[in-house]
C-alpha positions, 0 to 999 in steps of 0.5 A: 258781801257778794256771798250774802247778796249775789246781786252785788256781783252785777253792780261791780262793773258799774261801780268800777266805772264810777268809783273814782267819782264816788270814792267807793271802796269795792272791798268795803262794799263786799265785806261791809254792811251794805245790803242790796235791796230789791229796788234798783241801786238801793241799799240798806246800810247796817250800822255798828251798835254793839250791845244795842246802846248808843248816845242820843247825839248819835241817834240824831245824826243817824236820823239826819243822814237818813233824811238827807241821803235816803227816804227818812226811814230806818229799821231796827234789826233783830240783832240790835243794829240800826239800818238806814233804808233806801240809800242810793249807791251814789251816796255811799261815800257821803253817808259813811263820812258823815256817820264817821264824823259822829263816831258811828261806824258801819257794821259788817256782814259775811264770814266774820265776827259780827257786832255783838249783842247784849242785854242791859246787864247789871248796869240798870236791870234788876235781874242782871248779874253780869256787866254785859254791856262792857263785855259787848264793847270789849268784843266789838273792840277786839274781835269785830270783823275777824275773818272766819269760815262763816258768820260768827255771832256772840251774845251776852245775857245778864241772867238766866232769863236770857232775853237776847237769846245767847243760847242760840248764838255761835257763842253765848254767855249767860249770867249766873250766881252762886247763892250763899246762905247766912244761917244767922239771918234766916227766919225759916220763912221758906220764901226762897224755897217756894220761889225756886222753880227748879225745886233746888231748895228744901228745908232741913232743920229749919234752914234751906239747903241747896241741891247742887245738881238741880240748881241752875244758878239763876239767883232767884232765891237771892232776890226773893229773900226779904231778910238778906239771909240768902245772898249773892256769892260768886257771879260768872257766865254759863257758856253755850256754843254752836247755836244757830237759827235759819232753815236748819236750826241747831241748838247750842251746847252748854260747855261751862259754868261760872266762867269769870269775867277775866276769862271771857276774852281768852275763851273767845280767842280760843274758840275763834282759833279752833273754829278758824283752824277746823271749820270748812268754808261756809260752815257755822261753828256748830256744824264744825263741832258736829263734824270734828267732835265736842271732845276736840273742841273742849280740849282745845278751848277749855284747857 
């Protein structure tokens, strides 16, 4: 944490003397989600909320802890985390313990895999094509906290609308679908053709024909068809890598289409292995790819 918050270094001496009474784990403080505020001895505690979803019971407990040990305020971060504001260092141990009893863990900062973000996916969103929430939970369980050269953010979007901005993450997954035509059900209404924003469908001999080069696999034609003539075929993820925001933004690179659910975990593991082996300290994976080369990355990750 001192890497992201240099002011923490000045607190170490005090914490060293008080740690026996406070039971403060200094390593946890540096690597965990304890973020120094401007106010003296006040911290923001970032909570672990994979995919931005949680039970109402956990939300009640977070509110209770915020009122008991802070000033009754929380902040919803841009990456779907809940942050408890204005926590004094003397309350770290009590806050962590009460949250843990409710099944709520503290998140992580620094050079490691962060809590994954995701949209609602296909569970309840009519646009969702993939089970993004399940994949976010898988990443949180298997990869959260993995040490890396720099921060590493993974995001899942259920469809091409990409509400959670997976295309801007270090590693992003965006839902796709292969539309299939059932000719016997087609009435030549041309609704699917008109709905396609990519001009990837044209009528040929009374049937819509897809231009594979133009098709983005968004599935809008499937949703538009009132006769179930255009149906959903195989679904998968488009994979994007190397995106980042900040003062020196980098657009992500599209590396693969239609990755299947069973391949997601392996692709993440290979990506992290390559990044850890090739990345310099405090270098995001996009910059590593720029330096080492996309061909090298693809050869290792997609083979």
